[in-house]
C-alpha positions, 0 to 999 in steps of 0.5 A: 466834602467828606462825603466826596472823599467817601464816595471816592474811596469807594469807588478806588475800592471797587476798581481795586486801586487801593491797597490795605483794604480789609474785603470779603473773598468772592470766587472768581475761579474757573478760567480755562486754560488756553495755552500750554506752559514752556520751560525756559530754564529753572522757570514755567511760563505761560503765554506771557512770560508770566512764571507759574507757580504749581499747587495740586493733587494726584489721581492715579486709578492703578486698576484696569479699566482705568480712568472711567469718569463717574467710578467714584475715583477718577476726577469729573466736573464736580471735583474740577470745580472743587479743586479750583474753588480751593485754589489748585491748579494742576492735577497729576493724573495716573496713566498705565502703560498696561492701559496705553498697551494692553496687548504688545504693539497695539494702543488702545484708542478709547482709554487714550480718549478717556484720558484726554476728556479728563483733560479737557474737563480740568482745563476748563476749570484752569487746572493743567494736568501733568500725565503721569506714566505710573507703577509700583512694583512692576505689574500685577505679577507681583502685586504692583501695577503699571506694566502689562504681563507681556513687556517682560518674561520673568514671573516671580519665583515659586520659591520666593516669598512676596512681602508686598508693597515696598518691600517686594523690590527686593525679590530676585525675580523683581530685579531680574525683570527690571533687568530685562526693561533697562536693557531692553531685553524684549523691546520693552522700552521701544514699546513703552516709547510708542506707548508715550508717543501716542499718549502724546499725539493724542493730546498734543491740541491740548492746552491744559497738558502740563507734560508727560512723566516718562515712570513713576518711581523707577526701581534700578533692578540688580544695581540697586546695591550700587545706589547706597550709600551716595548713588549709582552714576554706573546705573543713573547713566544707563537710567538717562539713556531710557529717559532720553530715548523715551524723550526723543520718541515723544519728540516725534509726536510733539516736539515741544511737549514737556517731559519730566524725568524722575530719579530712580526710587532710592531717592526716597531712601535718601540717595541722590540722582547722579543725571545730568552730572558731567562727566558721570552722566551727560548734561540734558540737552532738551530744553523742555525737560523738567525735574519730577521728584518725591518728598517722603519721609521714611521714618513717617513711612514706616509707621505708616506701611510697617508699623514702627512708632510714630514717634519717629516722625521727629527725624523727618525735618533732618531727611527734609533737608537732605532731600531738598538739598539733592533736589537743590544740588540737580537744579543747579547742575541741569538749570531745568525746573523742579516739582514734588510730584508726590509728597503726602502723609497722615501727619500735618507736621509731615506736611508741612516740612514739604510745604515749606520748603516749596514756598522757599524755592517757588518749587510747585507740588502734587499732593498724594492723593484725591480720590473724587468726591462724586458717584454712587456713593458722593463723598466730603470735601477733604480740604475742609480739614486740618489737613486742607488748611495748610494745602489750600495756601494763599500763593502767587500762581503767576508773577510778571516777574522774578520771585524773591521770597515768599512766606505763608503762615497756615495758621494765620493766613498771613502772607507775604510775597516780594518780586523783581517785576519786568516791564516786558510782560503785559499781563499782572501778577496773580495771587490767589487768596485761600478759601481755607482762611480770613473768614471776616475777610481779608486786607491787601497792602502792596508796596511798588506796586497796585491791586488792580482787582476788585475788591473781595476777589478770590484771586488779586492781581497786582501791577508794578508801578515802577522797577523797584521790588513789589511786596505783596502782603495779605492777612486777615481782616 
């Protein structure tokens, strides 16, 4: 009888039917993306209707000729495999207006092809790609990147010094140039719309495309003083109108493409956005819009870029709380999903502030920054580090129901997740198990459901056994 019980235990464990059994995780990554996510209210849903959580990185090439796989910067198949192995399921891939339309009205088809190829490469490993129209400092004329030289007429004035990033945004010529853009003085908004529409059309058949982000960290131009100390609703009305125009242009090329809106960059200086805040600004009427925001700590960034004392990072928790309260307010009134499309720091404590708050809200993120490990001089795996132990997390990538609470301890690997199941969803909940934790294997226990994945799977799948909340615990065995 004891032998029979032992045999049944082995069979049940192999079938993944028992919980609380210690197992050594084995890789089962690399599932190709076969469906595009869609937005429903505050959630991103897959083809089964499961709520999807995204963890990933940025890969933003700011220098022409842009996106050359094998150049030691742009992600390759080797990078895609590495990222997937660590559980990352999204990449924010930089796109340059300068690359899309190097000459007025002339789309660079070869650049579109290179972007599409990277999307396909990442999609083959189950990684979804946000195409980020990236700029910093407008264009090369100011020592920045993003906009082609022809987009604005203003150039740096010969008498003004250029203090470099980020203080070059205060240059009078920079502000005048941004005013030209927001006013569409030389048709730059129209041309950017054409460029983004061409991008949308080129990748319209790529299921791994997460969406298109309209513009990275846009500066308000000469209106920037009005953004302090409580945001700038007058400018945000003009700003939102540009976003609506660009979104409409993308819709002509791909009606279902998710479009990500980012607040003007004074958000990074603790100012709230007033987009989608009637009667100050119109509501968002497009149902495939998501909110993209950044979560940097000013004190820590000042230490990195301006050489200020590192002890200032002690002020970071209060700033993160304010940033996330602004994000909460926007999501509440706009009823759209949010995603942290940039955060990053050399100080692990600062990263933890973002990651913990994202977990609490079931908000996805993309870490700044990842550079290819392949090329003429192959690099080491950057996630085999203290920062990697924070970023590589156990988390639910797809939930067959509604998330209620989630907690992951990066020191111990202990993970607990509760969700309310939806019996109409035919696919299981999927939980990635961190490959940076659980050296001796992991144990999983489930209340209100059962494990359906093989023992030792890198992705644990769970099915509810009723309608009560399902609670999953994973810990080091």
